[in-house]
C-alpha positions in Angstrom: 324.6 -69.8 206.8 325.1 -66.1 206.3 328.4 -64.5 205.4 328.6 -63.3 209.0 328.1 -66.8 210.2 330.8 -68.2 207.9 333.3 -65.5 209.0 332.6 -66.4 212.6 333.2 -70.0 211.9 336.5 -69.2 210.1 337.6 -67.2 213.1 336.7 -70.0 215.5 338.9 -72.4 213.4 341.9 -70.2 214.1 341.0 -69.8 217.8 341.0 -73.6 218.0 344.3 -73.8 216.1 346.0 -71.3 218.4 344.9 -73.1 221.5 345.6 -76.5 219.9 342.0 -77.5 220.7 341.7 -80.5 218.5 338.4 -81.5 219.9 336.8 -78.3 218.7 338.2 -78.9 215.3 336.1 -82.1 215.2 333.1 -79.8 215.4 334.4 -77.2 212.9 335.8 -79.4 210.2 333.9 -82.0 208.2 335.3 -85.5 208.9 336.3 -85.8 205.2 337.8 -82.3 204.9 339.9 -81.8 201.8 343.1 -79.8 202.2 343.9 -79.1 198.5 347.4 -77.5 199.0 348.6 -80.6 200.9 346.7 -83.1 198.8 345.1 -84.6 202.0 341.6 -85.7 202.9 340.3 -86.3 206.4 340.1 -84.7 209.8 343.0 -86.7 211.2 345.5 -85.2 208.8 344.2 -81.7 209.5 344.6 -82.2 213.2 348.1 -83.6 212.7 349.0 -80.5 210.7 347.9 -78.4 213.7 350.1 -80.5 216.1 353.0 -80.2 213.7 352.7 -76.5 213.3 353.5 -76.1 217.0 356.1 -78.9 217.3 359.1 -76.7 216.2 357.8 -73.4 217.4 355.5 -73.8 220.4 355.1 -70.0 220.7 353.6 -69.8 217.2 350.4 -67.8 216.9 348.2 -67.2 213.9 346.5 -63.8 213.6 343.6 -63.5 211.2 344.1 -60.1 209.7 341.2 -60.2 207.1 338.1 -62.2 206.4 336.0 -61.8 203.3 332.9 -64.0 202.9 330.6 -64.6 199.9 328.2 -67.5 199.5 329.7 -70.6 201.0 333.4 -69.4 200.9 335.5 -67.3 203.3 338.9 -65.9 202.3 341.4 -65.4 205.1 344.7 -63.5 205.3 346.7 -64.7 208.3 350.0 -63.5 209.7 352.2 -66.0 211.6 353.8 -64.8 214.8 356.3 -66.7 216.9 358.4 -68.0 214.0 361.9 -66.6 213.7 362.5 -64.2 210.8 365.6 -62.4 209.7 365.8 -58.7 210.6 363.6 -56.6 208.3 361.7 -59.5 206.9 357.9 -59.4 207.1 356.0 -61.9 209.2 355.1 -65.1 207.3 351.7 -64.9 205.6 349.0 -67.5 204.8 346.2 -67.0 202.4 343.3 -69.5 202.6 339.9 -70.1 201.2 337.5 -72.2 203.2 334.4 -73.7 201.7 331.7 -74.2 204.2 328.7 -76.6 204.1 326.3 -77.7 206.8 328.1 -75.5 209.4 331.6 -77.0 208.8 334.7 -76.4 206.8 334.6 -79.0 204.0 337.5 -77.7 201.8 340.6 -75.5 202.2 342.7 -74.0 199.5 345.8 -72.2 200.6 349.2 -70.8 200.0 351.7 -69.0 202.2 355.2 -67.7 202.6 356.1 -70.0 205.5 359.2 -71.7 204.3 362.7 -72.6 205.4 365.5 -70.6 203.8 368.1 -72.8 202.1 370.9 -71.3 204.2 369.0 -71.6 207.5 
């Protein structure tokens, strides 16, 4: 796949996440996907994470701000909308790297600022 193909695949992942289209994630994620930040392996845990992301804040929406692709990897910068923030705080941010093989995401590394404040 080309860098353009890989970026399109990464965008489709977040389109599926935003619409909670778990069936499409079956097509986009490898069945044995590794989510390094969470220490999880497998499509079911990835789909559960999507479901959980909307459980508390159903209005949540992920906006892919930047995509950079090289070889089999795509880096994403995502802002998270629909999650309450204190006045003046920036939107929560997620940074991820997808590794793609055979037209599917096989590994995800990530970090973000989505967290609960101790006083919240």
